[in-house]
LUMMAR-160189 format. One record per residue: residue number from 0; residue in one letter; chain; x, y, z negated of N, C-alpha, C in turn. Coordinates in nm, 3 decimals. Example, Ala and Ser with C-alpha at 12.3 -4.5 7.8 and 13.67 -1.06 7.14 Angstrom:
// LUMMAR-160189
<seq=0	type=A	mol=A	n.c1=1.319	n.c2=-0.569	n.c3=-0.780	ca.c1=1.230	ca.c2=-0.450	ca.c3=-0.780	c.c1=1.320	c.c2=-0.330	c.c3=-0.780>;
<seq=1	type=S	mol=A	n.c1=1.285	n.c2=-0.225	n.c3=-0.708	ca.c1=1.367	ca.c2=-0.106	ca.c3=-0.714	c.c1=1.290	c.c2=0.003	c.c3=-0.787>;
This chain:
// LUMMAR-160189
<seq=0	type=M	mol=A	n.c1=-1.657	n.c2=-0.381	n.c3=-0.480	ca.c1=-1.570	ca.c2=-0.261	ca.c3=-0.509	c.c1=-1.495	c.c2=-0.246	c.c3=-0.375>;
<seq=1	type=S	mol=A	n.c1=-1.458	n.c2=-0.123	n.c3=-0.327	ca.c1=-1.360	ca.c2=-0.100	ca.c3=-0.202	c.c1=-1.229	c.c2=-0.010	c.c3=-0.247>;
<seq=2	type=I	mol=A	n.c1=-1.154	n.c2=-0.057	n.c3=-0.183	ca.c1=-1.017	ca.c2=0.000	ca.c3=-0.203	c.c1=-1.019	c.c2=0.117	c.c3=-0.058>;
<seq=3	type=R	mol=A	n.c1=-0.965	n.c2=0.210	n.c3=-0.100	ca.c1=-0.946	ca.c2=0.329	ca.c3=-0.023	c.c1=-0.745	c.c2=0.346	c.c3=-0.035>;
<seq=4	type=L	mol=A	n.c1=-0.686	n.c2=0.308	n.c3=0.068	ca.c1=-0.505	ca.c2=0.317	ca.c3=0.075	c.c1=-0.489	c.c2=0.479	c.c3=0.070>;
<seq=5	type=Y	mol=A	n.c1=-0.380	n.c2=0.516	n.c3=-0.012	ca.c1=-0.288	ca.c2=0.618	ca.c3=0.024	c.c1=-0.167	c.c2=0.601	c.c3=0.021>;
<seq=6	type=D	mol=A	n.c1=-0.068	n.c2=0.714	n.c3=0.054	ca.c1=0.035	ca.c2=0.719	ca.c3=0.056	c.c1=0.104	c.c2=0.676	c.c3=-0.055>;
<seq=7	type=S	mol=A	n.c1=0.204	n.c2=0.626	n.c3=-0.137	ca.c1=0.250	ca.c2=0.606	ca.c3=-0.255	c.c1=0.199	c.c2=0.521	c.c3=-0.356>;
<seq=8	type=A	mol=A	n.c1=0.079	n.c2=0.472	n.c3=-0.317	ca.c1=-0.023	ca.c2=0.407	ca.c3=-0.398	c.c1=0.031	c.c2=0.279	c.c3=-0.424>;
<seq=9	type=W	mol=A	n.c1=0.004	n.c2=0.240	n.c3=-0.536	ca.c1=0.051	ca.c2=0.039	ca.c3=-0.590	c.c1=-0.036	c.c2=-0.023	c.c3=-0.565>;
<seq=10	type=V	mol=A	n.c1=-0.027	n.c2=-0.161	n.c3=-0.460	ca.c1=-0.144	ca.c2=-0.255	ca.c3=-0.485	c.c1=-0.112	c.c2=-0.365	c.c3=-0.566>;
<seq=11	type=K	mol=A	n.c1=-0.204	n.c2=-0.442	n.c3=-0.552	ca.c1=-0.169	ca.c2=-0.592	ca.c3=-0.561	c.c1=-0.217	c.c2=-0.688	c.c3=-0.470>;
<seq=12	type=F	mol=A	n.c1=-0.150	n.c2=-0.813	n.c3=-0.396	ca.c1=-0.234	ca.c2=-0.882	ca.c3=-0.317	c.c1=-0.254	c.c2=-0.982	c.c3=-0.394>;
<seq=13	type=R	mol=A	n.c1=-0.380	n.c2=-1.070	n.c3=-0.315	ca.c1=-0.458	ca.c2=-1.200	ca.c3=-0.444	c.c1=-0.357	c.c2=-1.303	c.c3=-0.422>;
<seq=14	type=D	mol=A	n.c1=-0.372	n.c2=-1.376	n.c3=-0.519	ca.c1=-0.238	ca.c2=-1.500	ca.c3=-0.567	c.c1=-0.104	c.c2=-1.432	c.c3=-0.574>;
<seq=15	type=S	mol=A	n.c1=-0.093	n.c2=-1.293	n.c3=-0.653	ca.c1=0.057	ca.c2=-1.216	ca.c3=-0.640	c.c1=0.036	c.c2=-1.127	c.c3=-0.801>;
<seq=16	type=D	mol=A	n.c1=0.104	n.c2=-1.143	n.c3=-0.861	ca.c1=0.130	ca.c2=-1.028	ca.c3=-0.928	c.c1=0.231	c.c2=-0.917	c.c3=-0.952>;
<seq=17	type=E	mol=A	n.c1=0.309	n.c2=-0.936	n.c3=-0.843	ca.c1=0.420	ca.c2=-0.833	ca.c3=-0.830	c.c1=0.343	c.c2=-0.745	c.c3=-0.718>;
<seq=18	type=P	mol=A	n.c1=0.343	n.c2=-0.567	n.c3=-0.807	ca.c1=0.292	ca.c2=-0.478	ca.c3=-0.726	c.c1=0.342	c.c2=-0.458	c.c3=-0.612>;
<seq=19	type=Q	mol=A	n.c1=0.296	n.c2=-0.385	n.c3=-0.526	ca.c1=0.336	ca.c2=-0.375	ca.c3=-0.391	c.c1=0.326	c.c2=-0.202	c.c3=-0.342>;
<seq=20	type=Q	mol=A	n.c1=0.433	n.c2=-0.131	n.c3=-0.314	ca.c1=0.392	ca.c2=0.050	ca.c3=-0.258	c.c1=0.304	c.c2=0.032	c.c3=-0.162>;
<seq=21	type=V	mol=A	n.c1=0.248	n.c2=0.140	n.c3=-0.106	ca.c1=0.159	ca.c2=0.167	ca.c3=-0.018	c.c1=0.257	c.c2=0.279	c.c3=0.077>;
<seq=22	type=F	mol=A	n.c1=0.268	n.c2=0.254	n.c3=0.224	ca.c1=0.317	ca.c2=0.404	ca.c3=0.267	c.c1=0.243	c.c2=0.434	c.c3=0.387>;
<seq=23	type=K	mol=A	n.c1=0.224	n.c2=0.529	n.c3=0.416	ca.c1=0.132	ca.c2=0.585	ca.c3=0.601	c.c1=0.265	c.c2=0.596	c.c3=0.676>;
<seq=24	type=N	mol=A	n.c1=0.197	n.c2=0.460	n.c3=0.782	ca.c1=0.285	ca.c2=0.462	ca.c3=0.888	c.c1=0.314	c.c2=0.638	c.c3=0.908>;
<seq=25	type=R	mol=A	n.c1=0.440	n.c2=0.684	n.c3=0.956	ca.c1=0.457	ca.c2=0.769	ca.c3=1.008	c.c1=0.406	c.c2=0.819	c.c3=1.150>;
<seq=26	type=S	mol=A	n.c1=0.440	n.c2=0.752	n.c3=1.265	ca.c1=0.351	ca.c2=0.771	ca.c3=1.389	c.c1=0.255	c.c2=0.762	c.c3=1.398>;
<seq=27	type=N	mol=A	n.c1=0.181	n.c2=0.683	n.c3=1.325	ca.c1=0.046	ca.c2=0.635	ca.c3=1.342	c.c1=-0.028	c.c2=0.671	c.c3=1.203>;
<seq=28	type=P	mol=A	n.c1=-0.063	n.c2=0.814	n.c3=1.173	ca.c1=-0.139	ca.c2=0.827	ca.c3=1.010	c.c1=-0.271	c.c2=0.743	c.c3=0.993>;
<seq=29	type=A	mol=A	n.c1=-0.337	n.c2=0.698	n.c3=1.083	ca.c1=-0.433	ca.c2=0.562	ca.c3=1.066	c.c1=-0.404	c.c2=0.440	c.c3=1.007>;
<seq=30	type=M	mol=A	n.c1=-0.256	n.c2=0.421	n.c3=0.990	ca.c1=-0.193	ca.c2=0.297	ca.c3=0.929	c.c1=-0.158	c.c2=0.314	c.c3=0.806>;
<seq=31	type=F	mol=A	n.c1=-0.153	n.c2=0.211	n.c3=0.730	ca.c1=-0.082	ca.c2=0.214	ca.c3=0.586	c.c1=0.020	c.c2=0.055	c.c3=0.597>;
<seq=32	type=E	mol=A	n.c1=0.163	n.c2=0.092	n.c3=0.558	ca.c1=0.221	ca.c2=-0.040	ca.c3=0.521	c.c1=0.208	c.c2=-0.076	c.c3=0.414>;
<seq=33	type=V	mol=A	n.c1=0.221	n.c2=-0.206	n.c3=0.357	ca.c1=0.244	ca.c2=-0.259	ca.c3=0.260	c.c1=0.311	c.c2=-0.396	c.c3=0.248>;
<seq=34	type=A	mol=A	n.c1=0.460	n.c2=-0.368	n.c3=0.212	ca.c1=0.523	ca.c2=-0.526	ca.c3=0.260	c.c1=0.580	c.c2=-0.566	c.c3=0.378>;
<seq=35	type=G	mol=A	n.c1=0.551	n.c2=-0.477	n.c3=0.488	ca.c1=0.585	ca.c2=-0.541	ca.c3=0.604	c.c1=0.453	c.c2=-0.563	c.c3=0.672>;
<seq=36	type=Y	mol=A	n.c1=0.299	n.c2=-0.568	n.c3=0.617	ca.c1=0.212	ca.c2=-0.577	ca.c3=0.676	c.c1=0.133	c.c2=-0.441	c.c3=0.717>;
<seq=37	type=R	mol=A	n.c1=0.010	n.c2=-0.454	n.c3=0.799	ca.c1=-0.026	ca.c2=-0.339	ca.c3=0.834	c.c1=-0.196	c.c2=-0.338	c.c3=0.806>;
<seq=38	type=Y	mol=A	n.c1=-0.207	n.c2=-0.218	n.c3=0.718	ca.c1=-0.367	ca.c2=-0.205	ca.c3=0.720	c.c1=-0.427	c.c2=-0.087	c.c3=0.770>;
<seq=39	type=D	mol=A	n.c1=-0.559	n.c2=-0.054	n.c3=0.783	ca.c1=-0.610	ca.c2=0.038	ca.c3=0.778	c.c1=-0.658	c.c2=0.109	c.c3=0.652>;
<seq=40	type=I	mol=A	n.c1=-0.754	n.c2=0.253	n.c3=0.624	ca.c1=-0.736	ca.c2=0.320	ca.c3=0.492	c.c1=-0.829	c.c2=0.237	c.c3=0.415>;
<seq=41	type=D	mol=A	n.c1=-0.917	n.c2=0.113	n.c3=0.466	ca.c1=-1.015	ca.c2=0.079	ca.c3=0.353	c.c1=-0.906	c.c2=-0.075	c.c3=0.337>;
<seq=42	type=A	mol=A	n.c1=-0.822	n.c2=-0.088	n.c3=0.324	ca.c1=-0.696	ca.c2=-0.186	ca.c3=0.319	c.c1=-0.779	c.c2=-0.345	c.c3=0.390>;
<seq=43	type=R	mol=A	n.c1=-0.838	n.c2=-0.311	n.c3=0.526	ca.c1=-0.845	ca.c2=-0.431	ca.c3=0.611	c.c1=-0.740	c.c2=-0.431	c.c3=0.708>;
<seq=44	type=P	mol=A	n.c1=-0.708	n.c2=-0.551	n.c3=0.784	ca.c1=-0.606	ca.c2=-0.560	ca.c3=0.868	c.c1=-0.630	c.c2=-0.435	c.c3=0.943>;
<seq=45	type=Y	mol=A	n.c1=-0.461	n.c2=-0.385	n.c3=0.992	ca.c1=-0.499	ca.c2=-0.275	ca.c3=1.114	c.c1=-0.554	c.c2=-0.323	c.c3=1.236>;
<seq=46	type=H	mol=A	n.c1=-0.529	n.c2=-0.433	n.c3=1.279	ca.c1=-0.552	ca.c2=-0.482	ca.c3=1.437	c.c1=-0.601	c.c2=-0.640	c.c3=1.357>;
<seq=47	type=F	mol=A	n.c1=-0.761	n.c2=-0.694	n.c3=1.389	ca.c1=-0.828	ca.c2=-0.776	ca.c3=1.338	c.c1=-0.798	c.c2=-0.873	c.c3=1.359>;
<seq=48	type=S	mol=A	n.c1=-0.703	n.c2=-0.895	n.c3=1.449	ca.c1=-0.629	ca.c2=-1.023	ca.c3=1.482	c.c1=-0.500	c.c2=-1.069	c.c3=1.455>;
<seq=49	type=E	mol=A	n.c1=-0.469	n.c2=-0.985	n.c3=1.319	ca.c1=-0.317	ca.c2=-0.996	ca.c3=1.228	c.c1=-0.385	c.c2=-1.033	c.c3=1.112>;
<seq=50	type=A	mol=A	n.c1=-0.316	n.c2=-1.163	n.c3=1.077	ca.c1=-0.317	ca.c2=-1.187	ca.c3=0.939	c.c1=-0.207	c.c2=-1.134	c.c3=0.865>;
<seq=51	type=V	mol=A	n.c1=-0.290	n.c2=-1.099	n.c3=0.740	ca.c1=-0.239	ca.c2=-1.019	ca.c3=0.607	c.c1=-0.299	c.c2=-1.083	c.c3=0.526>;
<seq=52	type=P	mol=A	n.c1=-0.196	n.c2=-1.089	n.c3=0.404	ca.c1=-0.271	ca.c2=-1.072	ca.c3=0.262	c.c1=-0.353	c.c2=-0.982	c.c3=0.209>;
<seq=53	type=D	mol=A	n.c1=-0.476	n.c2=-1.032	n.c3=0.125	ca.c1=-0.579	ca.c2=-0.934	ca.c3=0.049	c.c1=-0.498	c.c2=-0.863	c.c3=-0.018>;
<seq=54	type=I	mol=A	n.c1=-0.568	n.c2=-0.752	n.c3=-0.042	ca.c1=-0.546	ca.c2=-0.641	ca.c3=-0.152	c.c1=-0.681	c.c2=-0.640	c.c3=-0.237>;
<seq=55	type=V	mol=A	n.c1=-0.626	n.c2=-0.697	n.c3=-0.394	ca.c1=-0.707	ca.c2=-0.712	ca.c3=-0.432	c.c1=-0.757	c.c2=-0.587	c.c3=-0.553>;
<seq=56	type=E	mol=A	n.c1=-0.656	n.c2=-0.532	n.c3=-0.577	ca.c1=-0.669	ca.c2=-0.438	ca.c3=-0.692	c.c1=-0.540	c.c2=-0.301	c.c3=-0.629>;
<seq=57	type=L	mol=A	n.c1=-0.605	n.c2=-0.191	n.c3=-0.638	ca.c1=-0.527	ca.c2=-0.100	ca.c3=-0.651	c.c1=-0.481	c.c2=-0.041	c.c3=-0.810>;
<seq=58	type=L	mol=A	n.c1=-0.400	n.c2=0.004	n.c3=-0.832	ca.c1=-0.354	ca.c2=0.027	ca.c3=-0.934	c.c1=-0.362	c.c2=0.165	c.c3=-0.995>;
<seq=59	type=T	mol=A	n.c1=-0.414	n.c2=0.206	n.c3=-1.103	ca.c1=-0.456	ca.c2=0.341	ca.c3=-1.152	c.c1=-0.315	c.c2=0.387	c.c3=-1.133>;
<seq=60	type=M	mol=A	n.c1=-0.236	n.c2=0.542	n.c3=-1.187	ca.c1=-0.118	ca.c2=0.575	ca.c3=-1.199	c.c1=-0.091	c.c2=0.549	c.c3=-1.349>;
<seq=61	type=R	mol=A	n.c1=-0.187	n.c2=0.538	n.c3=-1.441	ca.c1=-0.103	ca.c2=0.458	ca.c3=-1.536	c.c1=-0.089	c.c2=0.326	c.c3=-1.583>;
<seq=62	type=Q	mol=A	n.c1=-0.116	n.c2=0.277	n.c3=-1.496	ca.c1=-0.107	ca.c2=0.098	ca.c3=-1.506	c.c1=0.035	c.c2=0.104	c.c3=-1.384>;
<seq=63	type=A	mol=A	n.c1=0.066	n.c2=0.239	n.c3=-1.309	ca.c1=0.190	ca.c2=0.196	ca.c3=-1.254	c.c1=0.266	c.c2=0.259	c.c3=-1.355>;
<seq=64	type=Q	mol=A	n.c1=0.257	n.c2=0.340	n.c3=-1.400	ca.c1=0.364	ca.c2=0.408	ca.c3=-1.543	c.c1=0.347	c.c2=0.272	c.c3=-1.620>;
<seq=65	type=E	mol=A	n.c1=0.285	n.c2=0.213	n.c3=-1.681	ca.c1=0.305	ca.c2=0.133	ca.c3=-1.787	c.c1=0.476	c.c2=0.016	c.c3=-1.713>;
<seq=66	type=L	mol=A	n.c1=0.379	n.c2=-0.012	n.c3=-1.617	ca.c1=0.441	ca.c2=-0.103	ca.c3=-1.537	c.c1=0.638	c.c2=0.003	c.c3=-1.492>;
<seq=67	type=G	mol=A	n.c1=0.658	n.c2=0.081	n.c3=-1.525	ca.c1=0.747	ca.c2=0.141	ca.c3=-1.519	c.c1=0.759	c.c2=0.165	c.c3=-1.321>;
<seq=68	type=L	mol=A	n.c1=0.688	n.c2=0.178	n.c3=-1.275	ca.c1=0.656	ca.c2=0.191	ca.c3=-1.115	c.c1=0.647	c.c2=0.338	c.c3=-1.083>;
<seq=69	type=S	mol=A	n.c1=0.726	n.c2=0.427	n.c3=-1.005	ca.c1=0.742	ca.c2=0.508	ca.c3=-0.965	c.c1=0.603	c.c2=0.596	c.c3=-0.917>;
<seq=70	type=T	mol=A	n.c1=0.570	n.c2=0.722	n.c3=-0.960	ca.c1=0.409	ca.c2=0.768	ca.c3=-0.919	c.c1=0.456	c.c2=0.855	c.c3=-0.861>;
<seq=71	type=Q	mol=A	n.c1=0.564	n.c2=0.880	n.c3=-0.817	ca.c1=0.592	ca.c2=1.025	ca.c3=-0.706	c.c1=0.620	c.c2=0.965	c.c3=-0.565>;
<seq=72	type=Y	mol=A	n.c1=0.570	n.c2=1.071	n.c3=-0.501	ca.c1=0.581	ca.c2=1.011	ca.c3=-0.357	c.c1=0.765	c.c2=1.011	c.c3=-0.340>;
<seq=73	type=S	mol=A	n.c1=0.790	n.c2=0.921	n.c3=-0.254	ca.c1=0.942	ca.c2=0.924	ca.c3=-0.227	c.c1=0.937	c.c2=0.858	c.c3=-0.068>;
<seq=74	type=A	mol=A	n.c1=0.984	n.c2=0.938	n.c3=0.062	ca.c1=0.953	ca.c2=0.903	ca.c3=0.150	c.c1=1.063	c.c2=0.783	c.c3=0.170>;
<seq=75	type=P	mol=A	n.c1=1.040	n.c2=0.709	n.c3=0.317	ca.c1=1.097	ca.c2=0.550	ca.c3=0.290	c.c1=1.260	c.c2=0.608	c.c3=0.370>;
<seq=76	type=K	mol=A	n.c1=1.297	n.c2=0.497	n.c3=0.347	ca.c1=1.481	ca.c2=0.528	ca.c3=0.349	c.c1=1.498	c.c2=0.578	c.c3=0.546>;
<seq=77	type=N	mol=A	n.c1=1.410	n.c2=0.491	n.c3=0.598	ca.c1=1.446	ca.c2=0.555	ca.c3=0.740	c.c1=1.370	c.c2=0.711	c.c3=0.810>;
<seq=78	type=I	mol=A	n.c1=1.335	n.c2=0.762	n.c3=0.671	ca.c1=1.285	ca.c2=0.897	ca.c3=0.726	c.c1=1.346	c.c2=0.970	c.c3=0.679>;
<seq=79	type=H	mol=A	n.c1=1.402	n.c2=1.104	n.c3=0.757	ca.c1=1.480	ca.c2=1.190	ca.c3=0.713	c.c1=1.396	c.c2=1.360	c.c3=0.698>;
<seq=80	type=I	mol=A	n.c1=1.379	n.c2=1.377	n.c3=0.588	ca.c1=1.313	ca.c2=1.505	ca.c3=0.573	c.c1=1.397	c.c2=1.643	c.c3=0.543>;
């Protein structure tokens, strides 16, 4: 199964049950950031030489809601709209 990242999605890393939110990089739309790590749209490391945790699950909206996570987009604090 392949994972396609999108802005404001929630994912889980291998060996961690704590969900992490996905944010699209505002200066490079081909890059996504999750917990400080950089990925491409297919949840692979953005740069092949970077070590990043494996993303093993993309939560559905229902799963996120059941965990009390926001399913609404919210701009990162450093972005002013």
